[in-house]
C-alpha positions as CSV (number, residue, x, y, z in Angstrom):
1,M,-13.7,6.7,24.4
2,R,-11.4,6.1,27.4
3,K,-10.6,9.1,29.5
4,E,-6.8,8.4,29.1
5,Y,-7.0,9.1,25.4
6,D,-5.8,12.7,24.7
7,F,-6.8,14.2,21.4
8,S,-6.1,17.8,22.5
9,K,-3.2,18.1,20.1
10,G,-4.9,16.3,17.3
11,V,-5.5,18.0,13.9
12,R,-8.9,17.5,12.4
13,G,-8.8,16.3,8.8
14,K,-5.0,16.1,8.7
15,Y,-5.1,13.3,6.2
16,A,-8.5,14.0,4.6
17,A,-7.1,15.4,1.3
18,K,-4.6,12.6,0.9
19,Y,-7.3,10.0,1.6
20,K,-9.8,11.7,-0.8
21,A,-7.1,11.6,-3.5
22,G,-7.2,7.9,-3.3
23,T,-5.9,5.1,-1.2
24,N,-4.8,1.7,-2.3
25,I,-4.2,-0.5,0.7
26,V,-3.5,-4.2,0.0
27,L,-3.1,-6.7,2.8
28,L,-0.5,-9.4,2.1
29,D,-0.8,-12.9,3.2
30,P,1.7,-13.8,5.9
31,D,3.8,-16.0,3.7
32,V,4.1,-13.3,1.1
33,A,4.9,-10.6,3.7
34,K,7.8,-12.7,4.9
35,V,9.4,-12.4,1.4
36,F,8.4,-8.8,0.6
37,K,9.2,-6.8,3.8
38,T,8.8,-3.3,2.3
39,P,6.4,-1.5,0.0
40,R,9.3,-0.8,-2.3
41,S,10.1,-4.5,-2.7
42,V,6.4,-5.3,-3.5
43,N,6.2,-2.5,-6.1
44,Q,9.5,-3.7,-7.7
45,A,8.2,-7.3,-7.9
46,L,4.9,-6.2,-9.4
47,R,6.5,-3.9,-11.9
48,S,8.8,-6.8,-13.0
49,L,5.7,-9.1,-13.4
50,T,3.9,-6.4,-15.4
51,Q,6.8,-6.2,-17.8
52,I,6.8,-10.0,-18.2
53,L,3.1,-10.0,-18.8
54,K,3.4,-7.2,-21.4
55,S,6.2,-9.1,-23.3
56,Q,4.2,-12.3,-23.2
57,S,1.1,-10.6,-24.6
58,Q,3.1,-8.9,-27.4
59,K,4.5,-12.3,-28.5
60,A,0.9,-13.8,-28.8
């Protein structure tokens, strides 16, 4: 560690419970990230796609 790093006000385990509950990080390719700029927009698009897939499978 570099001596200029100051962890004196750090909180040990601050995010441990949240991380333990589960994380779901997905890295978007740059071309996709240009279109979907927020997590909300990605979730909305995926929910729409899910509905389309569900309706397609019900028709089959």
